[in-house]
N, C-alpha and C positions, 0 to 999 in steps of 0.2 A: 746719544749717537756721539762718536768721537769727534773731537773738531780738527781742523785741518793740520797736519804735521807739520811743524816749524822749528828754527833753531832758540834753542833757551837762549837769551841774550846775554846770561851773565858766563855760563861753560861753553857757549857755542855748540853744546850737545841736542842732536834731534830731539824730538821728542816723539812720546809713540802718539800723539793725536787724543790722548785722554785726560781731564782735568776735573779735578774736583775741589769743590770751593776756592775755585782763583788758582790751588798749585796743579802743576804742570809734571806730568811723570815723565823723566829724560828716558831715552832708549840708550843709556848705556852700553856698550859693548862689554864684553867679558875680556878679562885678562889673557895676553896671550899666549902666556907661559899655562892657564888655567884650560884653554884647549888644546894647546898641545898634548898637556897630560892626558886629557881626557879619550883623545885619538888613539893614545899609547896605550889605556887601556883598553879598548877597542881592540886592538890589533894583538894585546897580548890575551885577550879573550879567547878570541879565532884560535890562535897556538896552543892554548890549554886545554881548545877539544879536541886537538890532534895528538897533544902529547899525554896527555891523562885521559882515564877513561871518562867520557861525559857525556855521549849521545845515545839515550835509549835506542833501541832495537825490539823489535816482537821476542826475542828470545833470550834479551838480557841488556846488554849495552857494548857501546865498543871498548874494546882493551887499552886504547893508544898505544904511543910508538914506546914510554916505557914500559907499559902493562903493571904499571904498580897501583896498589889500594892500600890505603890506612889499615882497610882488616886484611889483608895478606903479610902486612909488615907484622901488627901483631901476633898474627899467630907463629912466623918464623921468629920475633923475641920469645916470646914464651914456649917456643921448642927449644930455644937455646938454655932458655933459664932451666925446662924440663929435665935436659939433658947434665946440667950444672949438677941438679938437686939429685938424680935418680942415684947416684953412690949411696947419699945420706939417707934417702926414702927406703931403697934395699936393706940399709942396715936396719930403719928403725923396724921394717916388718918381720925382720928376723931375731929381732931381739924382744923381749917380753916387756911388756909394760913395765912389772916391778923391779928391773932391772938397767932400767933407763939411766936413774941418777947417777949409778954409779959409774957411769961413765961419761965424763965431763964434756965429751967435742958433742957427743950425739945428744946429752942433756941438756946442751944451749941452743943445738939444734930442734929438739923439739920442743923448748920453750918460747923459742921465737915465731916459728911455725903455728906453733897453739893461739900465741898470742892473736897473731895473723885473721886465724880462723874464729878464738873468739868473738873478736869484734864485729865478723860477720855475722855470724850465728845465734851467738847467746848475749851479747850486749843487749839489743834491744828488751830483753828482760830482767835481766841480772845487771846491769849497767855496765858504763867503759869502763868504770874501776873494778867492776864486780860487785859491787857493792850493796847489791840486792835493791829490796822494797817490798811493801805491804804482799804478801803472798811470794816472794822470789828469794830465794834463801840467799844471804851474804855470802859470799863464796871467798872473802879476801879476811875471815877469822877462824877460829880454830872447833867450832861446832858444826858439825854434821850430821844430818838427819836418817841419813844411809849410811853411814861410816864413812870415814877420811882417807883411807888406804888409797892408793894409786890402784889398785884391782877394783875396787868397790867404787871409785870412781868413774875407771873405766866402763865398769858393769852398767852404772848409772846412765852415762851419756849413750851407750849400745841401747839399751832399750828403755829407756825412758821412766816414769813412774804414772802410774795406772794408765797407760798408754795402751789402750785396748785394741789398736791395730798390731801390736807385737806378743806373742804367746810367752815371752821368756820379762816382760815387763816387771817392776818392781811395784807391787801391790799392798796397799792396805788401806784399810776405812774406819775412818773416826764417826761413830755412831751420833746421831743428832739426838742426844739424851734429853732436849726438851722437847722439841718439834715431835718426837716421835712416844713423846709420854713415858720415858723409863724414868725419867725426874721432874718433879714437881719444881714449880719457878722457884719454891724457897730452897728447895737441893740446887738448886742450879748457882742460885745466890750462894749458897754458903761452899760448895765446893771452889766458885770464882776465888772467895775472899780465900778459901784455904789454898790456893795456887800461887794466889799473892804471898799469901807467909811464908810460901818454899825460898822467896828471893827476897824477903823480909819486907815487903813493898804491901803487907795488909793494913787494914781500917780499921776492923772491926773483928776483936780478938774473938769475941763471942760466935760470931759467926764463922770464923774458921774453923775453931774448935767444932761446931757441930759437922761441917764439911770435911773434915779427917776423917770421918768414917765412911761419908757418902764415896770418896776418892779412894779407901783402899777397897770399897766394896767393886766400883766402877772404871777406876781409873788406873791402879795401880796395876794391874795384868799388862797393862803394855808400857804407862810410864815409869814402872818401878815405886815402889814401897816408898821413897824416899824421893821419888819426882826426878830420876837419874834418867828416864827414857831409855829408848832398845833401838837400835840400830836398825837391828834385825826384821823390824818392824815399821820402820821408820818413824818411831814415837818420838817427837823431841823432847830432850831434858825442858823440865820446869822449873831448875832450882838456880839457873845461871842468868836471871834476867837477859837473859837473849830472847826475844820473839818473831814470831814468822810474821803473824799479823797486827801485834799489836799489845802491848801490854799494859793496858789501861782496864779496869774493872768493867768497861762494855761492852769491851772487843772479847774478853774472855766471856763474859754470859754469853756474847752471841756465838762463840768457836765453840761452847759446851751446849747449848741450845739449838743450832745446825750443824755442827760438825764442819771439817773442813775435808778437801779433795781433789786439792791442788793436782795439776797436770803437765807432765814436763814431758815433749815430745821425746820416741826412739830415734836416733841419727844414723842405726845400723842401717838405714834405706835410703839414706839422704849423704851421709860422707862415708868416704872409705876409712880403710881398719888405721891406716897409720895417720891418716889428720885426726880423728879419735883418740889415738896413742894420744898424741900432740897436744891436744884437748885435756887430755886427763893430768897430763904432766905440768902441764901451765898451770889448771886450777887447782893443782896440789901444792904446787909451788907460790899461791897466793897466800893461804893459810897456814902454813907449817905441815896440815895434814897430819896423820896418823900414820 
């Protein structure tokens, strides 16, 4: 039970009547400036209710004297930006993608817009610097699976790779040579050594020599007789030491055994044509292109 309220003998402040282990709680009042500020915030909040949208109603909310919302302010700002961009967007829409680099001001606009679109749509897979990763191509070098010209990059972004929801998607399929019993495990091992030898990384020359014939009979039709690749089929070069999934022996054996069927979505149903052009120009500018 609270003890009798009394004044503290040292400070002269009344106590609250609570005491613990001989320590009495003082009933110290709040500073007047703090109390006045508190009252001011109450008055301000009441005014805020009338000036800005704040009070819920059955059909929405009150609009307030100023009729201001941050959402509408954003719409107005975006409309202003779109109006400022309209001339450039119209020019991009009317210009074939291959001709954009020849028009310096239009090229700079496309690269700037493409960089922003890349950060939102492409960076989650290809990396913020377009450096790629296992299974995701590096877009900042000169190695292109499906060709690196502006038109080819534009087509890849439009229709994707092995994207079944787009009838014009770019499609190729690497066989699972081991899993489908097309090659024996020994042949898979030999051809992996031969593939490593194309970039000077073989560790078993005898196996590489045996693997050459396996390569000629099973792989050269897509990857070329010398491993130079074939962009029309999306077949990567094998003689440049640039690897999509990894260039160690175990990874190559895994690739030959089970095949690879990476998928990239088609963006034609997600992004407008001008944005796709900007992306193509931006990506092309990263690796020099073809």
